[in-house]
N, C-alpha and C positions, 0 to 999 in steps of 0.2 A: 579595382579588380579584387574585391574581397567578398566574403560570404559570412553569414551568421551560422552556417551549418557547422556542427562540431566535427573536428578531426579527432576522433577518439584516441588514436595513437599519440598525437602530440599533447592533447589535453590531459591525458591520464598517465603519461609516462613517469611522472614524479612519484606516484604511489604504486603503480603496477608496471614494474620494469620487465616482467616476464609475461608471456601470453599475449593474445590479441585483445586489446582494450575493448573493441566493439563486442567481442564474444563475452567478455566479462560483464559489460553493460546489459547484453541480452539475457545473461543468466540472472543478473540482479532483477531485471524487469520481470522475468518469469517467477522468481521467488517472491517478490513483493506482491505481484498480481495474485499469486496463489494464497498468500496470507490475507490479502484484502478480500478475496472471495470467501475464504474460510470465515472471516469476521462477518461478512454479509450474511452467509448462511447461518451462522450462530445467532445473529440478530433476527433473522426470519424465524428460527426455532424459538426465540424468546417472544415472538409475536409483535415485535416493534418495528420491523422493516418488511418490505415486500420485494420479492425477486422480480425484476423487470423483464426477465427472460432473455436479456442480451448481455449478461455478464455484469450488470450493474444492479444496485439495490437502492430503494428509496424509503425514507422514514415514513411511518404511518402517523397520522394525527391522532394521538391518544395519550393518556397518562403513562409515564414511564418512571422507573426508579432512577435514583441518582446514578447508579452504575450503568444502567442502560443508556441514560442520556450521555454519559461520558463515552461509552462505546460507540454510540451513533456519531458523536462529534469526531472521535478519532477516525472512524471510517470515512466521514465526509472530508476531513482534512486531507487524508491520503488520496481519496478519489478526486477531489478538486485540484490537487497539486499537479497531477498528470506527469510527474517526473519519475515515478516509481522508485523514489528514494535516491535518485542520482546525486542530489546535493548533499545528503547526509544519510547514507545507507544504514549505518549502525543505529541511528536514532529511529528511523522509520521501521526498521526490523524490530527493534525493542518495543516501540509503540504498539505495533500490531500484535506481537507475541504476548506482551504483558496484558493487553486488552483481552485477547482470547483466554488467557489464564484467569483473568478476573471474572470472566463469564463462565469459567469451568469448561471451556470448549477445547482446551489444549492440554 
């Protein structure tokens, strides 16, 4: 009688002793999703990704600069992970923020 579903209050209590852990996770999810969307939009503006119209972005097949390639890679890492930074929020937040700054979009 066990489940793989996360009990946020038990799993997160060692780091987040105050507040509702599920609410903290939801806030993180929204923050990372917003940064990821900002990066996707910046890459669309760079002309190297396309907006799929459903909140996701896809790389276009063309020549890109090294910085654009790095930015596309970083977007795809966060997109494919699907955890919205739950495993290492500080790293994912910094990855997206620094990538936006590298592109001059933040």
